[in-house]
N, C-alpha and C positions, 0 to 999 in steps of 0.2 A: 466511548473514552476518548480523551483528548491528550496531546501530545505531553503536555506537562504532568499526565498521570503517569505512573510508571506499568508496564505492560510487564506483567510476570514473566521471566524468561522462561522458557520450557525446559525442563529437568532431564528429558530424555534425548539422546542422540539418535541420527537415523540408525535403524536396525540394521544388524549385518546380512541382510538377505538382498537378493536381487527381485525388484518387482516393477511392473509397469501399469498404471491407472490413469483412467479417464473419467473424470469427475463433471458434472454439470449443476448448476443451480440458478433459480429464478430470483433469487433476494442476494444482495450485494454482501450483506454481513455472513450470510449462511455459506455462500460461496468462498468467504474468507478463512472459513473453517475448514475447507477442503485440502489446503494446502498442507501436507504431511510435516508435523514437529514443527510449525511456526505459530507464534501467537499473534493474531492481527484482529483488527476490527476495521470495516469500510464502512465509509458513508458515501451514500448516493447524492450527488450534486447535479446532475442534469435529469429533466424529466422523462418520464415513460417507463414502460416494464424495463427489468433487467434480466439480461443472460448473460452467464459467465460459465467458463468451461477450463478446466486444467487438464493437460497431458503430462504425464510425471512420470519419471525414471528414477528408481533409487537403487543405490549400490552399496557396499559397504563404506560408510563414511562419507557418502556423496549423493547429490541430488540435482537432477535436470529437469526442468519443466517449461512447457510454453503455457500462459496464460491469457485468455481472451477476455474482455468486459466490455459490455456494450454500451455502458454510462459512463460518464464522467465520475471520477471517485476520489475522494481524500481517505487514503489507506494510512491506518496505524499499524506497525510491522515490527516483528522482532524474529531475528533468524535464530534457530537452535545454537546453543553455546558452543564456543572453541572451535568456530567455523568461520568460512568467508563467503559472503555473497557478491556475486556479481550480476546485475541487471541491466540487459540489454533490449533496448525496445525493437521489435521486427521491422518497422519503418519508422522513417524521422516522425516524431511527434511531439507536440507541446507538452512537455510533463516537468515536473519538479522534484527535487529531492530536498528535504528539509528546507523549504523555502527558495532553492536555488534553481533556475532553468538549466534543463539538460541540453547542449547542442548536439547537432546531429552525429559528430564525430567524437561523442562522449559515450561512455558506459558509465551506469552507477555502481558504488560499491561500499559494503557496509560488513564490520566484523558482527560476530555473533553475540547474542546477549545485550543488544544494543537498540534502545526504541530509536526508530526514525520513522519520517513521514514523507510519503508520496502523495503528489496530485496528479491524477492522469486523465486524458480527454476520453471523450466517448468512442465507442470503436477502437479498442486500444489491445496490442498483442505484445507482450513481453515475453524474453526468454530469461531464465534463471539458471544460474549455476552455483550451487552451495558445495562446499568440501571443507573437510575437518582441517585445523589449521595445521597441524601437524603433519598430515598427509600431503599437504601442499609443499610445505617446507622441505620435507623428505624429497620429493620428486624435484624441488627445484634445487637441491644440494646436488642431484644425481646429474641435472643437467647444467651444473657449474653455473647456476643464476642466484645471485644473493636478492632475496626479498626483505632482509632484516631492515632495510631502511625503509619500506613501504608502509606509511603512516595511514591507516585506514580512518582513522578518528579523525584526522585532520584534512581529508581529502574523499569527498562523498562521490566526487566525480573524477573520472581518469579519462583522458584525451588519448584515443585509438587512431592510427593512419585510417582513412576511410575504405581504401582498398582493403585492408586487414580485416575490417570490421564486415564489410559484404561478404569477406570469405568465412568469416565465423557465422554470422546470420545463416548461411547457405547450411553449413555443417550442421547447425541446430535444428534448422527446420527439418532436416532429413533424419536427424537422430530421434527427436519425438515425435516424428509422424506416424500415426497408427498404422498407416499403411506401408511403413518401411519394415522389411522383414527383420525379425530378432537377431539381434547381433551377440554372438558369444558373450558372456559377462566380461571376461577380462580385456576383449577388445574394445567394448563400450567404455571401460575405466579409463584405457589407455587413451582412447580419443577425447575424452572429457579431459584427464590431465594434460595432454598435449594442446589442447583450445586454451585451457586457463594459463599455462606458461607461456603460449605464445602470444595471448594477448598482455600479460603482465611484463614481458619483454619490451614490449613497444609504447607501453603506457607512459605518458607524461601526467601529472597532476595538472588540472585546470587552473585556470587563474584565479589566485585569491578573489573572493567577493569584494565589492565596492565597501569601502567604510560603513558607509551607511546600513548596510545588509543587517548589522547585529543590532541597530537600533529599532529597524522596521522589524525585524523578527522578535523583539523584546517588547513592541508593542501589541503584535499580534499575540503572543504568549500571555502578555497580562490579561487582555480579554478574554482568552482560554479558561486561564485560572478563574477570573471573575465568575465565568459562566457556569465551571463544575460547582463553585459554590453559591449561586444563586441561579438555580436551575428553572425556576418558575417566574423569576422576577420580569415585570416590563422592561422594555429595551427602546433607548432611544440613542439617536447618535450623538445629542448634546450630552448625555451622560457617559458615554464611552469615550467623548472627548476628554471630559473631566477626569475619568478614570486612570485614563493613560497621559494625561496633560499633553495633549498633542492638539493640533487644529484640524477641521473635518478634512482639509485637504490632505494632510499628513496621515491620519488615521485610513483614510480611504486609500492612498497610495500605498501605504503599508501592507493593507490587506491583498489589494491586487497584485503586487510584485510579490508577495510571498503565498499565497493561496490562490491567487488568479480569479479571486471573486471579492463583491464587496462585503464589509463588515456586516451588514444587515443580511445580507442572503446568507453568509456564513452560518449567522448564529439561527436562523429560523430552519436551514436545512438541517444544521446539527441537532436540535431540536426533534425535528421531525423524525429525524432517524433514530432518536432515543425512544420515542413513542413505538416507532415500528418494532425495534427490539422488544420492548415491553410486550407489544400486541402478540409477537411471535413465541413469546416465552408462555410455555403452557401453563405454568403458575400463577399467571394473571388471567386466565379464562373468565374465571367468576366475577372479576371487576368490571364494570361499566366502560364503554369506550372513552366517554366523555371524563370521566374520572382520571383515566391514565394520562389523556391529554393534557388535562389540567395540571397535572403533576409536572409539566414543560413548560407551563404559562400560557396555553391554548385555550382560553376561556371562553370562545364562543364557538360551538359545535359546527354550526353551519360553515364559517370561515374555515374553520380546521379542516372539516371534511374536504373543502374544494383545494386548500393548500395541500393536504396530503395526496389526493387523487394526481393534482398536476405533477408532484414529484415522482410518485410511483406507479402512477397508471392504474389504480385503483381504488376503491372507496376502503377506508378502514375496517368496515364492516367484512368487506371481503377478504380481507388479510386474516380476520379472525375465523372466518367460515373455512379457509384453506387448513388453518391450525387445527381446529375442531375436527376435519375432514381425515386428517393424517392421525391425530391423537385418539380421537373417537374409536 
């Protein structure tokens, strides 16, 4: 699924129960489904076997997690409704939200039921805090902190003093660590609320993006929309330039600045990820691999197999064998 497609917002909110959970996965898109009550799809961008892990705490109207991903990814995300998400990289890293680079002193922020896109590097760790909007506003009112002017739709990046950010990272690392003794539910909730309020007290919106950002993103979005409508069509740079009414240089720069990769690499990896989703879907077990690959424009089985193995670290037949082993 691509960003111009709408990800259906989750219809249920966090259960009013306390729970801790650790999940692991060896496929990026399967890993994406392990985060409670989020709607997500992940595309793997870098080559090799994938490993992902989520350590998660859910409380009433609240969620805290640490997510590890071994490969570079393009993530299509949607948080549960009537909530606010803050994303904090565990270490300084080259990541993007909606095509905007995130600096070392910045955190990411998105409201619930709102599609957004992350591009993350390999060997990446991120902390996530999600809270129901009404609970956050009530806590802020008790703390005499006015959050009504905080426009999350306009500002996906918030700047935080580096010393404060380091303290928050340390607290979150202890809170979600499986080795940390369980805290009382109310104490956990108070700690999380205090962490959120302390961050929002000191945030300042990141500088507005350059005026060329909107044009560059529009170029990328137009190519994504075209690919959604022409999933098996051959691709050339010349055709993409004609489609977007741009020069080769502008097309290349738009993709590298928004997604961090070239347009042809994006299109090939996006299609390879779609093939992998189809191979992992049990209802496709009876279809030949070559037929599924052709659905996405891979007409030469030998070259497709090489490209697939280079990206995912295994042949398509190995993927199918693992599915058959699980479902059989």
